[in-house]
DOGU-566518 format. One line per 10 residues: number of its first residue (from 1); their letters; for each residue z negated, x negated, y negated of N, C-alpha, C. Coordinates in steps of 0.2 Angstrom, whole numbers, plus 5000, padded with zeros to 4 digits. Layout:
# DOGU-566518
NUM = a = Z/X/Y/Z/X/Y/Z/X/Y  ...
//
This chain:
# DOGU-566518
1 = mstafqqkvg = 4491/5298/5890/4492/5293/5895/4486/5288/5894  4484/5285/5900/4479/5280/5900/4481/5273/5897  4477/5270/5894/4479/5263/5892/4478/5258/5898  4480/5252/5897/4480/5247/5903/4472/5246/5904  4468/5246/5899/4461/5245/5900/4458/5251/5904  4460/5257/5903/4458/5263/5906/4460/5262/5914  4466/5261/5915/4469/5260/5922/4465/5255/5925  4463/5249/5922/4459/5244/5925/4452/5247/5927  4449/5250/5923/4442/5253/5925/4443/5258/5931  4448/5262/5931/4449/5267/5936/4450/5263/5943
11 = tiaqqqynkh = 4454/5257/5943/4456/5253/5948/4449/5250/5951  4445/5247/5947/4439/5244/5949/4434/5249/5952  4434/5255/5949/4429/5260/5952/4432/5262/5959  4439/5263/5960/4442/5265/5966/4440/5259/5971  4441/5253/5969/4439/5247/5974/4432/5248/5976  4427/5249/5972/4420/5250/5974/4419/5256/5979  4423/5261/5978/4422/5267/5983/4425/5265/5989  4431/5261/5989/4434/5259/5996/4430/5255/6000  4426/5250/5996/4422/5245/6000/4416/5248/6002  4413/5253/5998/4406/5255/6000/4404/5262/6001
21 = hllrenqdpl = 4409/5267/6001/4407/5274/6002/4405/5276/6009  4406/5272/6014/4403/5273/6020/4396/5270/6022  4393/5267/6016/4387/5263/6017/4382/5267/6013  4375/5266/6014/4370/5268/6010/4367/5262/6006  4364/5264/6001/4361/5259/5996/4357/5253/5999  4354/5255/6005/4350/5249/6008/4354/5245/6013  4360/5246/6013/4364/5243/6018/4369/5238/6014  4369/5232/6017/4374/5227/6014/4381/5228/6017  4386/5227/6013/4386/5224/6007/4385/5228/6001  4383/5234/6001/4382/5239/5996/4376/5237/5992
31 = ssqiktdwee = 4370/5235/5996/4364/5234/5992/4365/5227/5988  4369/5222/5991/4370/5216/5987/4374/5218/5981  4379/5222/5981/4383/5224/5976/4379/5227/5970  4375/5232/5972/4370/5235/5967/4366/5230/5963  4363/5225/5967/4360/5220/5964/4364/5216/5959  4370/5214/5961/4375/5210/5957/4376/5215/5951  4377/5221/5951/4379/5226/5946/4373/5225/5940  4367/5226/5943/4362/5226/5938/4362/5219/5934  4362/5213/5938/4362/5207/5935/4367/5205/5930  4374/5207/5932/4379/5206/5928/4380/5210/5922
41 = igltfpgvdt = 4376/5215/5921/4376/5219/5915/4370/5217/5911  4366/5212/5913/4361/5209/5909/4354/5212/5910  4353/5216/5916/4347/5219/5917/4343/5216/5924  4337/5217/5924/4333/5215/5930/4334/5220/5935  4335/5217/5941/4336/5222/5947/4329/5224/5950  4328/5231/5949/4321/5233/5952/4321/5235/5959  4327/5235/5962/4327/5237/5969/4332/5243/5970  4334/5244/5976/4339/5250/5977/4336/5257/5976  4329/5257/5976/4326/5264/5975/4326/5266/5968  4328/5262/5964/4328/5264/5957/4336/5267/5956
51 = awsavivswc = 4336/5272/5952/4343/5275/5951/4348/5270/5948  4354/5269/5951/4358/5264/5949/4365/5267/5947  4366/5274/5946/4372/5277/5945/4375/5274/5938  4371/5274/5933/4373/5271/5926/4375/5264/5927  4372/5260/5931/4373/5253/5931/4380/5252/5934  4382/5256/5939/4388/5255/5942/4394/5256/5937  4393/5262/5933/4398/5264/5928/4398/5258/5923  4392/5256/5921/4392/5250/5916/4396/5244/5919  4394/5242/5925/4397/5236/5928/4405/5237/5928  4407/5243/5930/4415/5244/5931/4418/5243/5924
61 = vkkagasaaq = 4415/5245/5919/4417/5245/5912/4417/5237/5910  4412/5234/5911/4411/5227/5910/4416/5223/5914  4417/5224/5920/4422/5220/5924/4429/5221/5922  4430/5227/5919/4437/5228/5916/4438/5224/5909  4433/5222/5906/4434/5217/5901/4430/5219/5894  4426/5225/5895/4422/5227/5889/4416/5222/5887  4415/5221/5881/4409/5217/5879/4403/5221/5878  4397/5218/5877/4391/5221/5875/4391/5224/5868  4395/5221/5864/4396/5223/5857/4400/5229/5857  4404/5231/5862/4409/5237/5863/4406/5242/5866
71 = fkfasahsqf = 4402/5241/5872/4399/5246/5876/4392/5245/5877  4388/5250/5877/4381/5249/5878/4379/5249/5886  4379/5243/5889/4378/5243/5896/4371/5245/5897  4369/5250/5902/4363/5252/5902/4361/5255/5909  4355/5256/5911/4353/5259/5917/4352/5267/5916  4353/5269/5911/4353/5277/5909/4360/5279/5906  4363/5284/5909/4369/5287/5906/4368/5289/5899  4363/5292/5897/4362/5294/5891/4362/5289/5885  4361/5283/5887/4361/5277/5882/4368/5276/5880  4372/5275/5885/4379/5273/5883/4383/5279/5880
81 = mfqaianytt = 4381/5285/5882/4384/5291/5879/4382/5292/5872  4376/5291/5871/4373/5292/5864/4377/5287/5859  4378/5281/5861/4382/5276/5857/4389/5278/5856  4392/5281/5862/4399/5283/5861/4400/5289/5857  4395/5294/5857/4396/5300/5853/4395/5297/5846  4390/5293/5844/4389/5290/5837/4396/5287/5835  4399/5283/5839/4405/5280/5838/4411/5285/5836  4411/5291/5840/4416/5296/5838/4414/5299/5831  4408/5301/5831/4406/5304/5824/4407/5300/5818  4406/5294/5819/4407/5289/5813/4414/5286/5812
91 = dagvfrgrkl = 4418/5288/5817/4425/5285/5818/4425/5277/5818  4420/5275/5822/4419/5267/5823/4419/5266/5830  4419/5259/5832/4418/5257/5838/4424/5258/5843  4423/5256/5849/4429/5256/5854/4428/5262/5858  4422/5264/5861/4421/5269/5865/4419/5275/5862  4422/5281/5863/4421/5287/5859/4419/5293/5864  4413/5296/5862/4411/5302/5866/4413/5308/5863  4416/5312/5867/4419/5319/5865/4417/5324/5869  4418/5331/5866/4416/5337/5870/4422/5338/5875  4420/5340/5881/4426/5341/5886/4430/5347/5884
101 = stytpkvgdi = 4428/5351/5880/4432/5357/5878/4437/5355/5873  4437/5349/5870/4441/5347/5865/4446/5341/5867  4445/5339/5873/4448/5333/5876/4451/5333/5883  4457/5330/5884/4460/5330/5890/4458/5324/5894  4454/5324/5899/4452/5317/5902/4458/5314/5905  4457/5307/5905/4462/5302/5908/4458/5298/5913  4462/5294/5917/4460/5289/5921/4456/5284/5917  4450/5282/5919/4446/5277/5916/4441/5280/5911  4441/5287/5910/4436/5290/5906/4430/5291/5910  4424/5292/5906/4418/5293/5910/4416/5300/5908
111 = iqnnrpgnsf = 4415/5304/5913/4413/5311/5912/4405/5312/5914  4401/5314/5910/4394/5315/5911/4392/5322/5913  4388/5322/5918/4385/5328/5921/4378/5329/5919  4376/5335/5919/4369/5337/5920/4366/5336/5927  4360/5334/5928/4357/5334/5934/4355/5341/5936  4354/5342/5942/4351/5349/5943/4345/5351/5940  4345/5357/5937/4339/5360/5933/4340/5358/5926  4344/5354/5923/4345/5353/5916/4351/5356/5913  4351/5357/5907/4357/5361/5904/4358/5357/5897  4358/5351/5896/4359/5347/5890/4366/5348/5888
121 = dfafakthks = 4367/5350/5882/4374/5350/5879/4376/5344/5875  4382/5345/5872/4384/5339/5868/4380/5338/5862  4378/5344/5859/4373/5343/5853/4367/5339/5854  4364/5341/5860/4358/5337/5862/4359/5330/5864  4365/5329/5867/4367/5322/5869/4368/5318/5862  4370/5321/5857/4372/5318/5851/4366/5315/5847  4360/5319/5849/4354/5317/5845/4348/5314/5849  4350/5313/5856/4345/5310/5860/4347/5304/5864  4343/5299/5864/4345/5293/5868/4343/5293/5875  4338/5297/5877/4335/5297/5883/4334/5304/5886
131 = yvshsalvie = 4337/5305/5891/4337/5311/5895/4340/5310/5902  4338/5314/5907/4341/5312/5914/4348/5316/5914  4353/5312/5917/4359/5314/5917/4363/5310/5923  4369/5311/5924/4373/5307/5928/4380/5307/5925  4384/5302/5927/4391/5301/5925/4395/5298/5930  4402/5299/5930/4406/5296/5934/4413/5294/5931  4416/5289/5934/4423/5287/5931/4429/5291/5934  4433/5293/5930/4439/5296/5932/4444/5291/5935  4446/5292/5941/4451/5288/5945/4457/5291/5946  4458/5297/5945/4464/5301/5946/4465/5307/5942
141 = vgsdtkgayl = 4470/5309/5940/4472/5315/5937/4479/5317/5940  4479/5323/5943/4485/5326/5946/4485/5333/5947  4489/5335/5951/4490/5343/5953/4492/5343/5960  4490/5349/5963/4491/5351/5969/4493/5358/5970  4493/5361/5975/4494/5368/5976/4489/5373/5973  4483/5370/5971/4478/5374/5968/4478/5373/5960  4483/5369/5958/4483/5367/5951/4481/5360/5949  4479/5359/5943/4477/5352/5940/4470/5351/5942  4469/5344/5943/4462/5342/5945/4461/5335/5942  4455/5332/5943/4454/5325/5942/4449/5323/5947
151 = rtiggnasds = 4449/5317/5949/4444/5314/5954/4440/5309/5950  4433/5309/5952/4429/5304/5949/4425/5300/5954  4423/5294/5953/4419/5290/5957/4413/5288/5953  4407/5289/5957/4401/5288/5954/4396/5285/5959  4391/5282/5956/4386/5278/5961/4380/5283/5962  4376/5281/5967/4370/5284/5968/4371/5291/5970  4377/5293/5973/4378/5299/5975/4376/5300/5983  4371/5303/5984/4368/5303/5991/4367/5296/5994  4364/5292/5989/4363/5285/5990/4369/5281/5992  4375/5282/5989/4381/5278/5991/4385/5279/5985
161 = vglkevrlsa = 4391/5277/5986/4397/5278/5980/4401/5284/5982  4401/5289/5978/4404/5295/5980/4410/5297/5976  4414/5301/5979/4420/5304/5976/4419/5312/5975  4421/5314/5969/4421/5321/5967/4427/5323/5964  4429/5330/5966/4435/5333/5963/4433/5338/5958  4436/5338/5952/4435/5343/5947/4441/5346/5945  4441/5353/5945/4447/5357/5943/4448/5357/5935  4455/5357/5934/4457/5357/5927/4461/5363/5925  4461/5365/5919/4466/5371/5917/4473/5368/5916  4478/5372/5915/4485/5370/5915/4486/5366/5909
171 = agkvintqsc = 4481/5366/5904/4481/5362/5898/4478/5355/5899  4475/5354/5905/4472/5348/5907/4464/5347/5905  4461/5353/5903/4454/5353/5901/4450/5355/5907  4444/5352/5907/4439/5354/5913/4438/5361/5913  4438/5364/5918/4436/5372/5919/4430/5372/5923  4427/5378/5923/4421/5379/5926/4416/5374/5925  4415/5373/5919/4409/5368/5917/4402/5370/5919  4402/5377/5920/4395/5379/5922/4393/5377/5929  4398/5377/5934/4396/5375/5940/4396/5367/5941  4400/5364/5937/4400/5356/5938/4396/5353/5933
181 = slllskrfsr = 4393/5357/5928/4388/5354/5923/4391/5349/5919  4398/5349/5918/4401/5343/5914/4400/5344/5906  4398/5339/5903/4396/5339/5896/4401/5335/5892  4402/5329/5893/4406/5324/5889/4411/5321/5892  4415/5318/5888/4420/5313/5891/4421/5308/5886  4423/5302/5888/4423/5296/5883/4430/5293/5885  4434/5292/5879/4440/5289/5880/4440/5281/5879  4442/5277/5883/4442/5270/5882/4448/5268/5879  4448/5268/5872/4454/5266/5868/4452/5259/5865  4457/5255/5864/4456/5248/5861/4455/5249/5853
191 = ka = 4456/5255/5851/4455/5256/5844/4448/5254/5841  4448/5250/5836/4441/5248/5834/4439/5253/5828
//
């Protein structure tokens, strides 16, 4: 079950989707929100032509109450995932990066994906701070007539805020990781 913090992250991501999914990055109010996201996580806004998907994830986590000491706010997904994996490996820190094959994602988690043409795995992510990737926030875990699923919201998806569905096994693990290129999950626990 998700913590109150995880639920808050999921709610914030859902609100961003509700407000902006019909807009493109160069249209207000989405373009203004992207600028706000960059600045509120402590980065200089370079313009909407620069990839902003890690920034919206970072902003949602910060807006939910995480501090810079707890989460690596960044413009690259690989940076906060590298730190989260290090936290998991050393049993330290608040945010933990785990292999999807060993973890059941919950609302508020971040799931990292490969970009097309890449096939970075958990071992690579554990030892590299800089590589091209994408991630999105889990906003729902449920089931329907096709079985279990989760839904994620991410930024810079077709130049907007996008929603994606990912199928899960009966045990709640991500399945078909080849087609959706899912690598990692991160659980937001308040355990230090």
